[in-house]
C-alpha positions as a Python dict, from the first residue, in 0.01 Angstrom:
ca = {
    (1, 'M'): (0, 0, 0),
    (2, 'F'): (204, 15, -320),
    (3, 'E'): (254, -236, -598),
    (4, 'T'): (544, -203, -839),
    (5, 'Y'): (532, -384, -1171),
    (6, 'V'): (842, -471, -1371),
    (7, 'S'): (694, -585, -1701),
    (8, 'I'): (883, -766, -1973),
    (9, 'C'): (789, -576, -2287),
    (10, 'D'): (622, -724, -2592),
    (11, 'Q'): (839, -862, -2873),
    (12, 'R'): (661, -642, -3131),
    (13, 'G'): (844, -330, -3015),
    (14, 'V'): (1173, -160, -3100),
    (15, 'Y'): (1349, -58, -2781),
    (16, 'P'): (1642, 159, -2663),
    (17, 'K'): (1939, 21, -2477),
    (18, 'V'): (1940, 270, -2192),
    (19, 'T'): (1802, 307, -1839),
    (20, 'V'): (1586, 606, -1748),
    (21, 'L'): (1388, 606, -1421),
    (22, 'F'): (1133, 863, -1309),
    (23, 'D'): (909, 899, -1005),
    (24, 'V'): (638, 642, -1079),
    (25, 'C'): (755, 489, -1407),
    (26, 'G'): (1073, 401, -1589),
    (27, 'Y'): (1241, 197, -1858),
    (28, 'S'): (1547, -26, -1857),
    (29, 'Y'): (1688, -340, -2017),
    (30, 'Y'): (1883, -635, -1883),
    (31, 'K'): (2028, -936, -2063),
    (32, 'N'): (1866, -822, -2390),
    (33, 'I'): (1523, -798, -2225),
    (34, 'P'): (1343, -458, -2223),
    (35, 'L'): (1172, -373, -1896),
    (36, 'Y'): (894, -126, -1821),
    (37, 'L'): (852, -22, -1456),
    (38, 'R'): (557, 148, -1292),
    (39, 'I'): (439, 212, -936),
    (40, 'V'): (71, 198, -843),
    (41, 'N'): (-60, 342, -518),
    (42, 'L'): (-341, 100, -433),
    (43, 'D'): (-499, 358, -203),
    (44, 'N'): (-520, 601, -495),
    (45, 'S'): (-511, 361, -787),
    (46, 'D'): (-742, 545, -1027),
    (47, 'K'): (-520, 850, -1036),
    (48, 'L'): (-200, 659, -1110),
    (49, 'R'): (-347, 391, -1335),
    (50, 'N'): (-511, 646, -1559),
    (51, 'G'): (-229, 900, -1554),
    (52, 'P'): (-40, 995, -1870),
    (53, 'S'): (307, 909, -1737),
    (54, 'S'): (380, 616, -1971),
    (55, 'E'): (280, 800, -2291),
    (56, 'L'): (481, 1105, -2185),
    (57, 'M'): (782, 882, -2125),
    (58, 'Y'): (755, 722, -2470),
    (59, 'A'): (726, 1067, -2628),
    (60, 'A'): (1032, 1188, -2438),
    (61, 'F'): (1232, 903, -2591),
    (62, 'L'): (1088, 960, -2940),
    (63, 'I'): (1159, 1335, -2942),
    (64, 'T'): (1533, 1265, -2902),
    (65, 'R'): (1537, 1152, -3267),
    (66, 'R'): (1300, 1365, -3470),
    (67, 'S'): (1361, 1250, -3828),
    (68, 'F'): (1197, 908, -3789),
    (69, 'P'): (1054, 718, -3489),
    (70, 'A'): (1351, 530, -3349),
    (71, 'Y'): (1142, 331, -3101),
    (72, 'N'): (816, 144, -3082),
    (73, 'F'): (713, 84, -2722),
    (74, 'F'): (489, -210, -2635),
    (75, 'P'): (519, -207, -2254),
    (76, 'Y'): (266, -468, -2153),
    (77, 'G'): (408, -809, -2226),
    (78, 'K'): (302, -1146, -2093),
    (79, 'A'): (523, -1152, -1784),
    (80, 'T'): (548, -916, -1487),
    (81, 'I'): (752, -923, -1168),
    (82, 'V'): (537, -779, -889),
    (83, 'F'): (669, -619, -571),
    (84, 'K'): (452, -501, -281),
    (85, 'S'): (543, -246, -15),
    (86, 'K'): (376, -34, 251),
    (87, 'T'): (573, 275, 153),
    (88, 'K'): (648, 414, -190),
    (89, 'P'): (954, 229, -324),
    (90, 'N'): (1262, 359, -499),
    (91, 'L'): (1256, 246, -863),
    (92, 'S'): (1633, 208, -874),
    (93, 'K'): (1622, -41, -587),
    (94, 'V'): (1328, -221, -745),
    (95, 'L'): (1522, -253, -1071),
    (96, 'T'): (1817, -403, -882),
    (97, 'E'): (1584, -659, -722),
    (98, 'A'): (1432, -744, -1060),
    (99, 'K'): (1774, -792, -1217),
    (100, 'G'): (1866, -1030, -935),
    (101, 'I'): (1557, -1240, -1011),
    (102, 'I'): (1619, -1236, -1386),
    (103, 'G'): (1986, -1316, -1329),
    (104, 'K'): (1900, -1627, -1119),
    (105, 'K'): (2046, -1484, -798),
    (106, 'R'): (1725, -1566, -614),
    (107, 'T'): (1384, -1718, -677),
    (108, 'I'): (1034, -1601, -588),
    (109, 'P'): (687, -1761, -631),
    (110, 'I'): (555, -1791, -987),
    (111, 'L'): (190, -1766, -1088),
    (112, 'Y'): (94, -1990, -1380),
    (113, 'S'): (-264, -2039, -1488),
    (114, 'P'): (-407, -2319, -1270),
    (115, 'Y'): (-698, -2378, -1506),
    (116, 'K'): (-695, -2692, -1717),
    (117, 'R'): (-845, -2725, -2063),
    (118, 'D'): (-1057, -3033, -1998),
    (119, 'K'): (-1168, -2975, -1642),
    (120, 'S'): (-1081, -2756, -1350),
    (121, 'N'): (-1168, -2726, -987),
    (122, 'F'): (-1250, -2354, -1004),
    (123, 'E'): (-1253, -2301, -629),
    (124, 'E'): (-914, -2466, -593),
    (125, 'A'): (-775, -2270, -888),
    (126, 'R'): (-904, -1941, -750),
    (127, 'E'): (-756, -2019, -409),
    (128, 'K'): (-416, -2087, -567),
    (129, 'I'): (-425, -1760, -761),
    (130, 'N'): (-518, -1560, -451),
    (131, 'R'): (-250, -1734, -244),
    (132, 'I'): (32, -1643, -482),
    (133, 'R'): (-97, -1291, -543),
    (134, 'S'): (-100, -1230, -169),
    (135, 'K'): (279, -1283, -155),
    (136, 'P'): (500, -974, -109),
    (137, 'E'): (662, -1053, -445),
    (138, 'Y'): (589, -1294, -726),
    (139, 'I'): (624, -1344, -1102),
    (140, 'D'): (300, -1329, -1299),
    (141, 'L'): (322, -1577, -1589),
    (142, 'F'): (-52, -1637, -1598),
    (143, 'H'): (-74, -1603, -1977),
    (144, 'C'): (247, -1790, -2059),
    (145, 'Q'): (333, -2150, -2127),
    (146, 'R'): (408, -2363, -1825),
    (147, 'I'): (781, -2376, -1878),
    (148, 'P'): (1051, -2264, -1632),
    (149, 'F'): (1078, -1887, -1604),
    (150, 'H'): (1442, -1865, -1703),
    (151, 'K'): (1388, -2096, -1999),
    (152, 'Q'): (1114, -1858, -2108),
    (153, 'L'): (1350, -1562, -2065),
    (154, 'E'): (1611, -1730, -2288),
    (155, 'L'): (1353, -1776, -2562),
    (156, 'W'): (1227, -1418, -2533),
    (157, 'A'): (1576, -1267, -2529),
    (158, 'Q'): (1636, -1398, -2881),
    (159, 'S'): (1338, -1215, -3029),
    (160, 'F'): (1366, -854, -2906),
    (161, 'V'): (1467, -576, -3145),
    (162, 'F'): (1675, -286, -3015),
    (163, 'S'): (1726, 47, -3189),
    (164, 'N'): (2070, 160, -3304),
    (165, 'H'): (1990, 506, -3170),
    (166, 'K'): (2095, 558, -2809),
    (167, 'P'): (1923, 857, -2648),
    (168, 'S'): (2071, 1076, -2379),
    (169, 'P'): (1904, 994, -2043),
    (170, 'I'): (1944, 1361, -1949),
    (171, 'A'): (1754, 1470, -2262),
    (172, 'V'): (1479, 1212, -2203),
    (173, 'K'): (1433, 1330, -1844),
    (174, 'R'): (1427, 1695, -1951),
    (175, 'Y'): (1155, 1632, -2210),
    (176, 'F'): (955, 1412, -1973),
    (177, 'N'): (956, 1674, -1699),
    (178, 'T'): (853, 1941, -1951),
    (179, 'F'): (567, 1725, -2079),
    (180, 'Q'): (448, 1647, -1727),
    (181, 'R'): (401, 2016, -1652),
    (182, 'S'): (201, 2068, -1971),
    (183, 'S'): (-176, 2100, -2014),
    (184, 'R'): (-432, 1830, -2082),
    (185, 'F'): (-462, 1922, -2452),
    (186, 'I'): (-85, 1888, -2492),
    (187, 'H'): (-106, 1546, -2327),
    (188, 'I'): (-376, 1456, -2581),
    (189, 'A'): (-148, 1579, -2861),
    (190, 'I'): (135, 1363, -2726),
    (191, 'H'): (-96, 1061, -2718),
    (192, 'Y'): (-168, 1103, -3091),
    (193, 'F'): (201, 1166, -3162),
    (194, 'V'): (303, 841, -2991),
    (195, 'T'): (29, 656, -3182),
    (196, 'A'): (154, 807, -3508),
    (197, 'S'): (506, 692, -3420),
    (198, 'R'): (389, 333, -3374),
    (199, 'L'): (198, 340, -3702),
    (200, 'I'): (486, 490, -3902),
    (201, 'Q'): (734, 249, -3747),
    (202, 'N'): (508, -36, -3866),
    (203, 'D'): (465, 117, -4214),
    (204, 'F'): (101, 225, -4169),
    (205, 'I'): (189, 559, -4324),
    (206, 'E'): (-152, 705, -4405),
    (207, 'D'): (-287, 615, -4061),
    (208, 'G'): (21, 775, -3909),
    (209, 'G'): (-50, 1091, -4108),
    (210, 'L'): (-403, 1110, -3971),
    (211, 'N'): (-272, 1084, -3614),
    (212, 'L'): (-17, 1357, -3686),
    (213, 'Q'): (-310, 1569, -3802),
    (214, 'L'): (-489, 1499, -3474),
    (215, 'T'): (-171, 1601, -3289),
    (216, 'V'): (-182, 1940, -3461),
    (217, 'E'): (-556, 1972, -3392),
    (218, 'A'): (-501, 1915, -3019),
    (219, 'L'): (-227, 2179, -3009),
    (220, 'I'): (-450, 2431, -3187),
    (221, 'R'): (-726, 2359, -2935),
    (222, 'D'): (-479, 2430, -2657),
    (223, 'F'): (-373, 2751, -2833),
    (224, 'M'): (-738, 2862, -2856),
    (225, 'K'): (-792, 2801, -2485),
    (226, 'F'): (-461, 2956, -2384),
    (227, 'N'): (-532, 3276, -2581),
    (228, 'S'): (-913, 3283, -2530),
    (229, 'I'): (-981, 3259, -2904),
    (230, 'R'): (-1314, 3115, -3016),
    (231, 'N'): (-1276, 3127, -3394),
    (232, 'K'): (-1069, 2834, -3517),
    (233, 'R'): (-965, 2998, -3844),
    (234, 'T'): (-831, 3297, -3655),
    (235, 'A'): (-659, 3069, -3407),
    (236, 'S'): (-494, 2862, -3682),
    (237, 'Q'): (-348, 3174, -3845),
    (238, 'R'): (-226, 3321, -3517),
    (239, 'F'): (-88, 2979, -3423),
    (240, 'Q'): (129, 2980, -3736),
    (241, 'D'): (248, 3334, -3666),
    (242, 'S'): (325, 3268, -3297),
    (243, 'V'): (511, 2935, -3294),
    (244, 'L'): (857, 2955, -3448),
    (245, 'L'): (985, 2635, -3610),
    (246, 'P'): (1329, 2568, -3761),
    (247, 'Y'): (1383, 2559, -4140),
    (248, 'S'): (1063, 2523, -4343),
    (249, 'H'): (875, 2295, -4104),
    (250, 'M'): (576, 2526, -4068),
    (251, 'E'): (516, 2514, -4444),
    (252, 'A'): (520, 2133, -4425),
    (253, 'L'): (266, 2142, -4143),
    (254, 'V'): (36, 2375, -4334),
    (255, 'D'): (50, 2126, -4622),
    (256, 'L'): (-34, 1841, -4385),
    (257, 'Y'): (-315, 2039, -4225),
    (258, 'D'): (-474, 2146, -4553),
    (259, 'S'): (-447, 1812, -4730),
    (260, 'R'): (-563, 1601, -4436),
    (261, 'N'): (-854, 1836, -4363),
    (262, 'L'): (-964, 1812, -4725),
    (263, 'F'): (-949, 1434, -4744),
    (264, 'L'): (-1007, 1333, -4382),
    (265, 'A'): (-1336, 1159, -4461),
    (266, 'H'): (-1283, 1108, -4836),
    (267, 'I'): (-1035, 935, -5062),
    (268, 'D'): (-731, 1137, -5164),
    (269, 'E'): (-724, 1115, -5544),
    (270, 'D'): (-387, 1289, -5556),
    (271, 'M'): (-232, 1045, -5312),
    (272, 'Y'): (-86, 816, -5578),
    (273, 'T'): (146, 972, -5832),
    (274, 'E'): (282, 794, -6139),
    (275, 'E'): (597, 710, -5944),
    (276, 'Q'): (415, 560, -5646),
    (277, 'N'): (294, 207, -5605),
    (278, 'I'): (-59, 140, -5486),
    (279, 'G'): (68, 51, -5138),
    (280, 'D'): (287, 358, -5104),
    (281, 'P'): (59, 649, -5001),
    (282, 'D'): (156, 963, -4814),
    (283, 'R'): (530, 901, -4801),
    (284, 'Y'): (569, 1272, -4731),
    (285, 'C'): (433, 1185, -4386),
    (286, 'Y'): (792, 1112, -4283),
    (287, 'E'): (876, 1480, -4322),
    (288, 'H'): (560, 1577, -4138),
    (289, 'Y'): (659, 1353, -3847),
    (290, 'E'): (973, 1558, -3790),
    (291, 'S'): (780, 1884, -3827),
    (292, 'V'): (518, 1778, -3573),
    (293, 'S'): (788, 1675, -3327),
    (294, 'W'): (933, 2026, -3352),
    (295, 'L'): (586, 2176, -3322),
    (296, 'I'): (521, 2003, -2988),
    (297, 'T'): (837, 2126, -2819),
    (298, 'R'): (840, 2472, -2977),
    (299, 'Y'): (475, 2526, -2884),
    (300, 'I'): (550, 2436, -2521),
    (301, 'K'): (839, 2686, -2528),
    (302, 'Y'): (605, 2948, -2674),
    (303, 'K'): (364, 2898, -2384),
    (304, 'Q'): (644, 2914, -2127),
    (305, 'R'): (775, 3235, -2286),
    (306, 'T'): (429, 3395, -2301),
    (307, 'E'): (328, 3302, -1947),
    (308, 'H'): (628, 3477, -1787),
}
């Protein structure tokens, strides 16, 4: 048994206006509403629920614009359209069905919270929840106000922010497929990179810099394992000599690595120059973001080149 979730994303994000669908996850938008799609195999739920597909997809979008994070994905909003099927569905067909529901072409059951503030018949409420969730398709508005679904959509559609950058779906798919074939340490690096992107997009610059540092650390760990190197100092030097980056990005990464290592658990007294305000630390992190984005893809290419 499979369940497919078409989630209306959170209003805190910054989203692309493009549709890209993969095997078990995807992203789209319709009527100014960003949609995140994912398939869960209920017979093997742990594997799919805990898989890295969503983070890899966000990274694939982010890598298409390296200079600054163009997007900020918050996939789990308050509303989800749920579809059930005995066989694995096609995400393109699921998206068409979801658009029909959003576009008022047909209606399906809606799950609102049946619990009341003052008093509730808990058995009756639980029975109502189970009854709706047993349907082959329904809209989960459990955590929303009890207002009509399409009225809620109209209100949400006014509050989403979309990026001016439009990525190439072909490029996003190419990066995603490359990331999927990568090792666990690279997946960990991508997790920190996506986190850094969210922090930088929201102006938490120093925190973003720390996550970029963790991205580099994860890649060095992968390099050590890949080349059977035990000494980290040796690995760091060989890493710099082996991975070719464009322009002067490696010098920027060495600066990030040295400065963040020095001040990782201590205050950075050199953080604030005479020109900087007290709330303006580590602005150079923007340059490091681009360098780290190059490091991820160039390191993967290095591994592919060395393995063959």
